[in-house]
N, C-alpha and C positions, 0 to 999 in steps of 0.2 A: 578483368572487366572493371571499368571505372565506376565509382559511385555516381548516382544521379546528382545533377546540380542542386536539386531541392534539398539534398542532405546537407550541403554546405550552408544553405540558408537557415535550416533548422539549427545547425551548430552555432550560427551567429546569435540566435535567440538565447542560447545558454549564457552568453556574456553580455546580454543587453541590459546593462544596469539601469537604463532609463525606465525599465518596466518596474523597478523595485518600489517606487512610491505608490503606484497603482496596486501592486501586489499587497503592500502593507494595508491599504484601505480595504481591499477585498477580504483579507484575513480577518480584520476586525469585524467586518460585517458578518462573515460566516460564523465566527465565534459567538457573536451576539444572538444569532438565530439558532445555532445548534449548541445549546448550553448543557443540558443534562449529560452526565457521564455515561449513563446507560445507553442514551441515544447515540452518542458519538461511537461507543463501542459497537453498537448494532450497525451503524453506517460504515464503520471501518471494516466490518466483517469478522470480528473476534469470534462470534458463535460458529461460523462456518469454516474458520481457519485460513481464509484468504480474502482479499478485498472484494467488496460487493459491487463496486462500480463496473468492472469488466463484465460481470455477469448481467447486471441490470441493463447495460447499454445494448445487449443483444436484442431486446424487445423493440426499441425505436429503430435500430438499424435494420432489423429483419422486416419490420412493417414498411419502412420507407423503400427498401430495395424491392420488396414485393409490389409496392404501389408503382414503382418505376416500370416494372415488367408489365403490369396491368394497363398502365397508361399507353403502352405501345400496342395494346390489343383492342380492337374495336368492340364496343358494347360492354365494357367493364368499368365504366366511369364511376358508378356508385360504389363498387367494391374498392376501387382505388381510393376514393374519397374517405371511406371508412378506415382504410389502412393508414392514410396520411394523418387522420385524427388520432388513431391509436398511438402512432409514433410520437405525435406532438404531446399527448398527455403523459405517455410513459417516459418522455425525456426529462420531466421534472424530478422524479425521485432519483433517476440516474445521475442527474446533475448535482443534487444535494449530496449524494454519496461521494461523487468525485471531488467536489469542493471540500468536503470534510477531510478526505485523504490529503488533498492538495495543501491544506494549511500546515501539515506536518512534514513537509519536504524541505530539502536543501534549497538555497536561493537559485542555483542553476536549474534545478528541476521545476521550481515554481515559475520561473520565467517562461520556460517551454509550456508548462501547464496552463499558464494564463492565455497564451496564444491558442492552445488546444481548446480551452473553454470558449474563447471568443469565436472560433470557427464553429463550434457546436451551437452556441447561442445564435449565431447568424443563420445556421441551418434551420433551427427551430423557428426562428422568425420568418424565414422564407416559406417554410411548410405551413405556418399559421396563415400567412398571406395567401398561400395556395388554397387553403380551405375556404377563406373568405371569397376568393374569386370563384371557386366552384359553386359556393352557395348562391352566388349572384348569376349563375348560369354561364359564366365565362370560362368554359373548360380549357380553351386554348392557353390563355394566360396562366390558368391554374396549373397546367402541366409544365409550362415553362418554369414557373416558380419552384415547382417540386423538383425538377431536374437540377435547377441551380442549388436547391437545398441539398440534394444528394451529392453534388460536387463539393459543397462546403463541409458536409459531415464526413465525406471521404478524406478530405484534407485534414480534418480534425482527427480522424482515425489514424492517419499516418503519423501525426504528432503524438498521439497516444502510444503508438507502437514504439516511437523513439524514446518516450518517457520510460516505458517498461523495459525494452530490450537493450537500449543503448545507455540509459541513465539509471537503470535498475531501481525504478520507483515501484513499490508495491511487491517486490519479490522478497524471498526469504534469504537474508544475508548470512544466515548460519547454515544453510543447506550443505555447503561444501565441507563442513567440519568432519563428519563421519568418513569422508573420502580422503581426508588429509591426515587424520589421526591414526597412528598404527594400532593394530589389534593387540590385545593382551594388557597386562598390568604394567604400570610405569610409576617410578618414584615421583612423588609430588614435593614433599618437604617433611622434616621431622614435626610431629604433632606439637611439640613444645615451642616451635618457632612460629606457629600460626597464631595471629592475634585473636583473642577471645571476643566474640560479638562484634567484629568489625569486618568490613569488606576488604579483601586482599586480592592481589593479582599474582599469579605464578605462571611461569611458562614451561610447558611440557611438550616435547617433540616439536618445538618451534611455534606452538600455538598458545595464545594467552588464555588463561583460565581464571574464572572468578571463584574465589574460595571464601567460605564463611564457616567459622567454627563455633559450635555450641557445645562447650564441654568436650566430651569424647566424640561428639557427632560432627562430621565435616561434610558440608554440602559443596559440590563443585559443579559449575555451569560453564558453558562457553562464555568468554568475556565479551564477545562480539554480539551486540544487540541484533536480533533478527530483523528489526525494522529497517535501520539504516546504518548499521555497524558501529553504533555508539559504544564507548568503553564503559561497561557496566560497573567496573570497580571504582569509577569516579562518581557513581550515582549515590543515592541515599537509601538508607534502610527504612523500611516501613512495616508496621504491623497491620495485617489486613484479615478481616474475617471472611473476605471473598475468596481467599486461597482455599483450595480443597482441603488442605491439611491444617489450616489455621495458623501456619507458621509464618516466619518473617518473609518479607518481599524486598526486592531491589527495584528502585525506580531509575530508569535510564536518564542520564544527565542531559541528553540531547532533546528528546521529544516526550519524555515522561512515560514511556511504556513501562508497565509494571509486571514483574515475573515473580512467581513463588521460588524462593531460594532452594527449597527442598525438592521440588518437582520440575521446575522450569516452565510450568504452565503459565499462559498469559492470564494475568489478573485484570489488567486494563490496557487498552490500546494506546496508540495506533498500531502497535505490533499485532499480527494475527498468528504468527508461527511461534511455537514454544521454543525455548532455549534448549540446546542439547545438554542433557544431564549426565554426569559421569558417576559411575559407581565408585565407592571408596572403601578402603579397608586399611587397618593399621597393623603392621608387623614390626614388633620390637621398637615401637615408638616412631616408625617411619610410615607416613601416610602414602598410600599408593592409589592410583586412579585407573579406571578402565572405562572405555566408552562402548556401551552396547551397540552392536551393529557396525563398529568401525572396520573399515576395509582398506585403510591407507597403507 
């Protein structure tokens, strides 16, 4: 079966460099509005372990789809109006979460995301206009505007699906590690060869690992950032009292996601999924690693 023509159009948006100046302006505006680190982490979804935006968008979408059904049923105009209003109001926090995530994406993803946002802003505007018309007693035009809004938000949803499932925005880019790494213990490197207090990369079973040595203690994580696959060994070391163990952290060089080196837990977003952490042991001066749950 051939892909729909719409897919080719969306693919063209990925390479639409003419959108970049607008994207730059929007990024600056979003960063000015959403400044506190704790607020960004909350909007990214760090506390719940995955992005907030896909969850938040269920409220306006559900309300608007329900309104569309009621608009087709005689005598349900008041209920439909309430649902249109609920959707319009709940679209704002969803949009803020979405734009916060969007600022930390690759250029190709941001281009598609910008069109996705434009479709949703158009939908919200149409639904707001629908509310105004309904308040004036013009039910017919109010319904028409609502159905146009539903078409716009559906198009935005298609673009959102493309962002997530084709461009892998918002997904855990380290999820595959346990399924590729072989079970059991594997040689990493002689302890004496590992640099003290510095980020290092080693490759075991074909997978890049981030290694950090503190004396006799060796911490090992997947070197692929769970946010967008950034190379963590090229990042920066950071001391953070936000880490559960109070130990050192690594800051991703691409989008500044921060992870505890000892536990792999997310200390600061935009990443929401922890880094796979490897167990380590030293036998006769040779450091070995094992990944809990590995089934590769």
